[in-house]
C-alpha positions, 0 to 999 in steps of 0.5 A, a space after each residue: 280287768 275287762 281284758 281278764 274277763 274277756 280272756 276267761 270267758 273263752 275256752 275252758 270254764 274258769 271254775 276249772 282254773 280256780 280248782 287247779 289253783 286250789 289243788 296246787 296251793 293245797 299241795 304245799 299247804 297241807 302236804 308240807 304243813 302236815 304230812 311232812 311234819 310227821 317225819 320230824 317226830 323221830 329227829 326231834 326226839 333224838 336231837 332234844 330227848 323229848 317224850 313222844 307225847 311232846 313231839 306228837 304234840 308239836 305235829 298236832 299243835 298245827 290244830 291249836 287254832 281250831 276254835 277260831 273256826 267258829 267265826 270263819 263265816 264272819 271272817 269271810 264276810 268281813 275280809 273276803 274269801 280271797 284275802 283270807 285264802 292268800 293270807 293263810 298261805 303267807 302266814 304258814 310260809 313264814 311260820 315254817 321258815 321261823 321254825 328253822 331258827 328255834 330250839 325250844 318246845 314253847 317256841 315250836 308249839 307257838 309257831 306250829 299253832 300259828 301255821 295251823 292258823 294259816 292253814 285254817 284261813 286257807 282251808 275254811 275258804 275251799 268249800 265256800 269257793 267251790 260252792 261259788 263255781 260248782 253245783 252239780 259237780 260240787 262233790 267231785 270239785 271238792 274231791 279234786 281240790 282236797 286231793 291236791 293236799 294228799 298228792 302233796 304229801 305223796 310227793 313231798 314226803 320222800 323229798 322231805 325225808 331226803 332233805 332231812 337226812 342230808 341237811 337236817 330238819 331245819 333245812 327241810 323247814 326252809 325248803 318247805 317255806 320257800 316252796 309255799 311262797 313260790 308255788 302256792 300263792 301266785 296261782 291262787 291270786 291269778 285264778 281269783 282275779 275273777 270272783 264268780 261266774 256271774 262276772 263272766 255272764 255264766 251260772 254255776 258249773 259254766 251253765 248258760 243263764 236264762 234271761 231273768 234267772 239268778 246270777 249264780 244259778 247253775 241251770 237257769 232255773 228260777 231264783 233259789 231261796 237263800 239259807 236263813 238259818 243262823 249259827 245259833 240254829 245250828 248249835 241248838 240242833 240235836 242232829 248237829 251234836 250227833 254229827 259232832 260226836 261221830 266226828 270226835 271219835 272218827 277223827 280221834 282214830 284218824 289223828 292219833 294214828 296219823 301223828 304217830 305213824 312214822 314212829 310206829 312204823 320205825 318202832 316195828 323195826 323198819 328204816 326211816 326211808 321205809 316210813 317215809 315211803 309208807 307215809 307217801 303211799 298213804 297220801 297217794 291213796 288219800 288223793 285217789 280217795 278224795 277223787 273217788 269219794 267226790 264222784 260217789 257222793 254226787 251219785 250214791 246214797 250218802 249212807 253207803 258212802 259213810 259205811 265205806 269211809 268207816 270200814 276203811 278207818 277201822 281196817 286201817 287202824 287194825 292193820 297198823 295194830 297188826 304192824 305194831 305187834 308183828 312186822 308185816 309188809 302186807 299189813 303195811 300195804 293194807 294200812 296205806 291203802 285203807 287209811 289213805 283212801 279214808 283220809 281222802 274221803 272222810 272230809 267230803 263225806 262229813 261236809 256232804 252230811 252237814 250240807 244235807 242235814 242243814 240245807 237252811 244254814 249257809 255252808 260257811 257257818 256249817 263248815 266252819 263249826 264242823 271243821 272246828 270240831 274236826 281240828 280240835 280232835 286232830 290236835 288232841 288225838 296226837 297228844 293223847 296217843 303219845 300220852 298213852 305210849 309214854 304210859 304203857 311203853 308200846 303202841 299196842 294198847 294205844 292202837 287198841 283204844 283207837 280201833 275202839 274209837 273207830 267202832 264207836 264212830 261208825 255207830 254214831 254216824 249210822 244214826 246221823 245219816 239216818 236221821 231227819 233234817 231238822 
């Protein structure tokens, strides 16, 4: 152990190594677990004859475990961040391998929900892990870690589509499961062998500690007051519920469009290969959006970042509505750019908003509860959008409702950003 610490002290700050491991793990956990499963909607519909609500629900069932996030903060204290993170990767890998062996909706829903459980075990630890290594660069570090999710989608979407075309969707499941075990788990365990900057005699961001200063301090300043707010304090706060309402409408549009993106594009007359390119491009722009938003929230007023995120959501949804009515390459490119940049930056914006509005509440509690609302909305949105399609026979009316939801989210977020700290 001492040799590990000695080697980590030399050269690059170990926090950047932790960040690189989180980037790579997210590449497969989210890129393979969500983005690539959007490509399964059409083959599942064709093979089993299921409705779009059912197949969209299988994609969205990834979020069924969202209520468990309420106790995410307690789980991290009980089992430790590293154990929770590694267990999440293993659970998702095993479930995606098992998906290749089943053929009924209940089995698929159950395994996708279990995959989602693994994903949230992994994801809920990321802001907490990063907060343990970075302070001044927290926003940028968060953007880098989450960019890995979207780079994974950009790279893995066309690869997965090629595997589906040659070996079927079951073959794609096997490939994704093996990749998760081989390339996501190892780097995380290696990086997390050093638990904190204090173990290296450093403060946050790699800064030197001042004698008598805090072990985790980033600048050697005097001891910082520890957050004293509880989960109950958070849930009893009106500003929290305003943020929760904004989150619900925002992610209703986000999840509804994303879950049916591939089906909408193919329904407009484009091939599956083109649909996968659009999906991969969306993920590529999301990676850029994560990095850019991480940089912005450390430097810009949060209200300005919020206006940008909501404008991108609205523009992307309108562009997809245009595609559903009249095929247009320009609209497809506009959608991929706007929606992708929004996907990459939206979580960073809301996490920064929660952290700023509730500085007296531990980040593990604040993030867990907010993330629960986000994932619950993402689960419901895919099913709701599919239900409206089944009812109306086209995606036009579905997208009109989703555009309206985006507009409501913009109004609510404006009030949330301008509100005072409770």
